[in-house]
NUTIFI-148627 format. One line per 5 residues: number of its first residue (from 1); their letters; for each residue x, y, z of N, C-alpha, C. Coordinates in Angstrom, 1 decimal, decimal comma. Each point is the difference from the previous one (the first is absolute). Last residue first. Layout:
<pts>
NUM = a = X:Y:Z:X:Y:Z:X:Y:Z ~ ...
</pts>
This chain:
<pts>
76 = tlndq = 21,4:13,0:-16,3:1,3:0,2:-0,5:0,4:-1,0:-1,0 ~ -4,1:0,4:2,7:0,0:0,9:-1,1:1,4:0,2:-0,6 ~ -3,1:-3,8:2,9:1,3:0,6:-0,1:0,0:0,8:-1,3 ~ -4,2:-1,2:3,3:0,6:-0,2:-1,4:1,3:0,7:0,0 ~ -3,5:-1,9:3,9:1,1:0,9:-0,2:0,6:-0,4:-1,4
71 = rvvlr = -5,2:-0,6:2,3:1,2:-0,6:-0,8:1,0:1,1:-0,2 ~ -4,2:-1,2:3,6:0,8:1,1:-0,6:1,2:-0,7:-0,7 ~ -5,2:-1,4:1,9:1,4:-0,5:-0,3:0,7:1,1:-0,8 ~ -4,1:0,7:3,7:0,4:0,0:-1,4:1,4:-0,5:-0,2 ~ -3,1:-1,7:4,1:0,7:1,2:-0,4:0,3:-0,1:-1,5
66 = wrriq = -3,1:-2,3:4,6:0,4:0,1:-1,4:0,8:1,2:-0,3 ~ -1,9:-3,8:4,1:0,4:1,4:-0,3:0,6:0,0:-1,4 ~ -3,2:-3,6:3,4:0,8:0,3:-1,2:0,2:1,5:-0,2 ~ -0,8:-3,3:4,5:-0,5:1,2:-0,8:0,9:0,3:-1,2 ~ -0,2:-3,7:3,7:0,6:0,0:-1,3:-0,7:1,0:-0,9
61 = nagcs = -0,6:-1,0:4,8:-1,1:-0,2:-0,9:0,5:0,0:-1,5 ~ 3,1:0,8:3,6:-0,6:-1,3:0,2:-1,1:-0,3:-0,9 ~ 3,7:3,5:-1,7:-0,8:-0,3:1,2:-0,6:-1,4:0,0 ~ 1,3:1,9:-4,8:0,5:0,5:1,3:-0,9:-0,5:1,1 ~ 1,6:-0,6:-5,7:-1,0:-0,3:1,1:0,6:0,3:1,3
56 = kceal = 0,9:2,0:-5,3:0,6:-0,7:1,2:-1,2:-0,2:1,0 ~ 0,8:1,3:-5,7:-0,8:-0,2:1,2:0,9:-0,6:1,1 ~ 0,2:3,1:-5,0:0,7:-1,0:0,9:-0,9:-0,1:1,3 ~ -0,5:1,6:-5,7:-0,2:0,3:1,5:0,7:-1,1:0,8 ~ 0,3:0,0:-4,8:-0,2:1,5:0,2:-0,2:0,3:1,5
51 = grrel = 0,4:-4,4:-2,5:1,2:0,6:0,5:0,0:1,5:0,2 ~ -3,6:-3,4:-1,2:0,7:0,7:-1,2:1,3:0,7:0,4 ~ -2,7:-2,2:3,3:0,3:-1,0:-1,0:0,8:0,6:-1,2 ~ -1,7:2,9:3,3:1,2:-0,7:0,5:0,4:-1,1:-1,0 ~ -3,9:2,4:-0,9:1,2:0,9:-0,2:1,3:-0,7:0,5
46 = elcaa = -4,1:-2,2:0,6:0,3:0,0:-1,4:1,3:0,9:-0,2 ~ -1,7:-0,2:4,3:0,5:-1,3:-0,3:0,4:0,0:-1,5 ~ -2,3:3,8:1,6:1,4:-0,1:0,6:0,7:-1,3:-0,4 ~ -4,5:0,5:-1,2:0,8:0,9:-0,8:1,4:0,0:0,5 ~ -3,1:-2,4:2,5:0,2:-0,6:-1,3:0,8:0,8:-0,9
41 = ltsdn = -1,2:1,8:4,1:1,0:-1,1:0,2:0,2:-0,7:-1,3 ~ -3,3:3,3:0,1:1,3:0,7:0,2:1,1:-1,1:0,1 ~ -4,4:-1,4:-0,2:0,4:0,5:-1,4:1,4:0,7:0,1 ~ -1,9:-1,7:4,1:0,2:-1,0:-0,9:0,5:0,5:-1,4 ~ -1,4:2,3:4,4:1,4:0,1:-0,6:0,2:-1,0:-1,1
36 = kagss = -4,9:2,3:1,2:1,0:-1,0:0,6:1,3:0,1:-0,7 ~ -3,4:4,3:0,5:0,3:-1,2:-0,8:1,0:-0,9:0,7 ~ -1,4:4,4:1,5:-0,8:-1,1:0,4:0,2:-1,3:-0,7 ~ 2,2:4,1:-1,1:0,5:-0,4:1,3:-0,9:-1,2:0,5 ~ 0,9:1,0:-5,2:-0,9:0,3:1,0:0,5:-0,5:1,3
31 = fgsrv = 3,6:1,0:-3,6:-1,1:-0,9:0,1:-0,9:0,4:1,2 ~ 4,3:2,1:-1,6:-1,3:0,6:-0,3:-1,2:-0,9:0,1 ~ 4,9:-0,5:0,9:-0,4:-0,4:-1,3:-1,3:0,7:-0,4 ~ 1,9:0,3:4,4:0,8:0,8:-0,9:-0,4:-0,3:-1,5 ~ -2,1:-2,7:3,4:-0,4:1,4:0,1:0,7:0,9:-1,0
26 = kvvst = 1,3:-4,5:0,1:-1,4:0,1:-0,4:-0,5:1,5:0,0 ~ 4,2:-1,2:1,8:0,1:0,0:-1,4:-1,4:0,2:-0,6 ~ 0,3:-0,6:4,6:0,5:1,3:-0,4:0,1:0,2:-1,5 ~ -1,3:-4,2:1,7:-1,0:1,0:0,2:0,4:1,4:-0,3 ~ 3,1:-3,6:-0,2:-0,9:-0,1:-1,1:-1,1:1,1:0,2
21 = sifee = 4,7:1,2:2,2:-1,0:-1,1:0,1:-1,0:0,0:-1,2 ~ 5,2:1,8:-0,3:-1,3:0,4:0,6:-1,0:-1,2:-0,1 ~ 5,7:1,6:-0,8:-1,0:-1,1:0,2:-1,2:0,6:0,7 ~ 3,3:3,0:-3,1:-0,3:-0,4:1,4:-1,0:-1,1:0,0 ~ 1,2:2,4:-4,0:1,2:-0,8:0,4:-0,1:-0,6:1,4
16 = tlael = -4,6:1,0:-2,6:1,2:0,8:0,1:1,2:-1,0:0,4 ~ -5,5:-0,1:-2,2:1,2:-0,6:0,7:1,1:1,0:0,0 ~ -4,2:0,7:-2,3:-0,1:0,3:1,4:1,2:-0,5:0,8 ~ -0,6:-0,7:-4,8:0,2:1,5:0,3:0,0:0,3:1,5 ~ -1,0:-4,4:-1,4:1,4:0,3:-0,4:0,3:1,4:0,3
11 = vaqed = -4,5:-1,4:0,5:0,9:-0,5:1,1:1,4:0,3:-0,3 ~ -3,0:1,1:-3,3:-0,3:0,9:1,2:0,9:-0,5:1,1 ~ 0,0:-2,6:-3,9:0,7:1,3:-0,2:-0,2:0,9:1,2 ~ -2,2:-4,1:0,1:1,4:-0,2:0,1:0,8:1,3:-0,2 ~ -4,7:0,0:-0,6:0,3:-0,2:1,4:1,6:-0,1:0,2
6 = wnlsr = -1,8:0,4:-4,4:-0,1:1,2:0,7:0,4:-0,2:1,5 ~ 2,3:-3,3:-3,3:-1,3:0,4:0,0:-0,1:1,3:0,9 ~ 4,4:-1,7:-3,0:-0,6:0,1:1,3:-1,5:0,5:0,0 ~ 2,0:-2,7:-4,3:0,3:1,2:0,8:-0,7:0,0:1,3 ~ 1,6:-4,6:-2,4:-1,0:1,0:-0,1:0,4:1,3:0,8
1 = m = 3,2:-3,6:-2,6:-0,5:0,3:1,3:-1,0:1,1:-0,1
</pts>
């Protein structure tokens, strides 16, 4: 499996345990505010494919919201 590219790494660092919209992920990732959400969405989808991010769709327009997948490791 290839390593994360710059966009994917920036998006991963922007995600938290709270669900946030793609546009908020874009801003937190440091992408230009004038840029479209396409590259952010592509990075989110790749992170979801790898099991690093989770998506849920909300509302009539099915707005996507993203969060970091938190793994609980048993240390006992």
